[in-house]
C-alpha positions as CSV (number, residue, x, y, z in Angstrom):
1,X,54.3,41.8,-103.8
2,X,51.8,40.3,-101.4
3,X,53.5,37.8,-99.2
4,X,50.5,36.7,-97.1
5,X,49.4,33.9,-99.5
6,X,52.9,32.6,-99.8
7,X,53.4,32.7,-96.0
8,X,50.1,30.9,-95.5
9,X,51.0,28.2,-98.0
10,X,54.4,27.7,-96.5
11,X,53.0,27.5,-93.0
12,X,50.3,25.0,-94.2
13,X,53.0,22.8,-95.9
14,X,55.2,22.9,-92.8
15,X,52.5,21.8,-90.4
16,X,50.8,19.1,-92.5
17,X,53.3,17.5,-94.8
18,X,51.7,14.7,-97.0
19,X,52.3,11.3,-95.6
20,X,53.2,12.6,-92.1
21,X,51.1,11.9,-89.0
22,X,49.4,14.9,-87.6
23,X,51.3,16.7,-84.9
24,X,50.0,15.6,-81.5
25,X,49.4,18.4,-79.0
26,X,50.6,17.8,-75.5
27,X,47.9,16.7,-73.1
28,X,47.0,19.3,-70.5
29,X,45.7,18.4,-67.1
30,X,42.0,18.7,-66.4
31,X,41.0,22.2,-65.2
32,X,38.6,22.4,-62.2
33,X,37.5,25.8,-63.4
34,X,35.9,24.2,-66.5
35,X,34.1,21.5,-64.3
36,X,32.9,24.2,-61.9
37,X,31.6,26.4,-64.8
38,X,29.8,23.4,-66.3
39,X,28.3,22.5,-62.9
40,X,27.1,26.1,-62.4
41,X,25.5,26.2,-65.8
42,X,23.7,22.9,-65.2
43,X,22.3,24.2,-61.9
44,X,21.3,27.5,-63.4
45,X,19.4,25.8,-66.3
46,X,17.9,23.1,-64.1
47,X,15.8,25.6,-62.0
48,X,16.4,29.2,-63.2
49,X,16.4,32.1,-60.8
50,X,13.1,34.1,-60.5
51,X,13.4,37.8,-60.2
52,X,17.1,37.5,-59.9
53,X,16.8,35.3,-56.7
54,X,18.1,31.7,-56.7
55,X,15.6,29.1,-55.4
56,X,18.6,27.7,-53.5
57,X,19.0,30.7,-51.2
58,X,17.7,29.4,-47.9
59,X,18.6,30.4,-44.4
60,X,20.2,27.4,-42.8
61,X,19.4,29.0,-39.4
62,X,15.8,28.2,-40.0
63,X,16.7,24.5,-40.1
64,X,18.1,24.9,-36.6
65,X,17.9,21.7,-34.5
66,X,15.3,20.0,-36.7
67,X,16.0,16.3,-36.9
68,X,12.6,15.1,-38.2
69,X,12.2,15.3,-42.0
70,X,8.5,15.9,-41.7
71,X,9.3,19.1,-39.8
72,X,11.6,20.5,-42.4
73,X,10.9,24.2,-43.2
74,X,9.0,24.6,-46.4
75,X,11.7,26.8,-48.1
76,X,14.2,24.0,-47.4
77,X,12.0,21.4,-49.0
78,X,11.4,23.7,-52.0
79,X,15.2,24.3,-52.4
80,X,15.8,20.6,-52.2
81,X,13.5,20.2,-55.3
82,X,15.5,22.8,-57.1
83,X,18.8,20.9,-56.9
84,X,20.4,19.5,-60.0
85,X,22.0,16.1,-59.1
86,X,24.1,16.3,-62.3
87,X,25.5,19.7,-61.2
88,X,26.4,18.4,-57.8
89,X,28.3,15.4,-59.4
90,X,30.2,17.9,-61.7
91,X,31.1,19.9,-58.7
92,X,32.4,16.9,-56.8
93,X,34.3,15.9,-60.0
94,X,36.0,19.4,-60.1
95,X,37.5,18.7,-56.7
96,X,39.6,15.9,-58.2
97,X,41.2,18.0,-60.9
98,X,44.9,18.8,-60.5
99,X,44.5,22.5,-61.6
100,X,42.0,25.3,-61.2
101,X,42.6,28.2,-63.5
102,X,39.8,30.7,-64.3
103,X,42.1,32.8,-66.5
104,X,41.0,36.1,-64.9
105,X,42.5,39.4,-66.0
106,X,44.2,40.3,-62.7
107,X,45.5,43.6,-64.2
108,X,42.1,45.2,-63.1
109,X,43.0,44.8,-59.5
110,X,40.1,45.6,-57.1
111,X,37.8,46.1,-60.1
112,X,38.3,42.5,-61.3
113,X,35.0,40.9,-62.3
114,X,34.3,37.4,-61.0
115,X,31.3,36.2,-63.0
116,X,31.8,32.6,-62.1
117,X,31.3,33.0,-58.3
118,X,27.5,33.3,-58.4
119,X,27.1,30.0,-60.4
120,X,29.6,28.2,-58.2
121,X,28.0,29.4,-55.0
122,X,24.6,28.1,-56.2
123,X,26.1,24.6,-56.8
124,X,27.8,24.6,-53.4
125,X,24.4,25.7,-51.8
126,X,22.7,22.8,-53.6
127,X,25.3,20.4,-52.3
128,X,24.8,21.7,-48.8
129,X,21.0,21.4,-49.1
130,X,21.3,17.9,-50.4
131,X,23.6,16.8,-47.6
132,X,21.4,18.5,-45.0
133,X,18.4,16.6,-46.4
134,X,20.3,13.3,-46.4
135,X,21.2,13.8,-42.8
136,X,17.6,14.5,-41.9
137,X,16.6,11.3,-43.6
138,X,19.3,9.4,-41.7
139,X,21.4,8.7,-44.8
140,X,25.1,9.3,-44.4
141,X,27.9,8.8,-46.9
């Protein structure tokens, strides 16, 4: 006798009885990992990497003591054009989340893959470039 159809029917009847309101799932706190992942994806699709190199990789040492926006190094200006304002907003939003859980398989120890780091690093670089540019323009938050 095959009990799978009977078990499925009993389970369905127990979870959705006619005339009963649906079972409400407990609300979980917002996870910063999801916001960070979304921000990273937004940045990656806004201005994709060419030849595996992000347009946001600039050497902040080249900026040095520059305080005049007209003397900004060309690679810094190009990087500033590559920023995604929406990605920066998502990254800031992630800092207000009560939890941050990337659900990584830590059983791999030192061989654990961290695929989210590259995307998050690009968003953080974009935020740094944006703030550096704002300071050069004399705009402070």
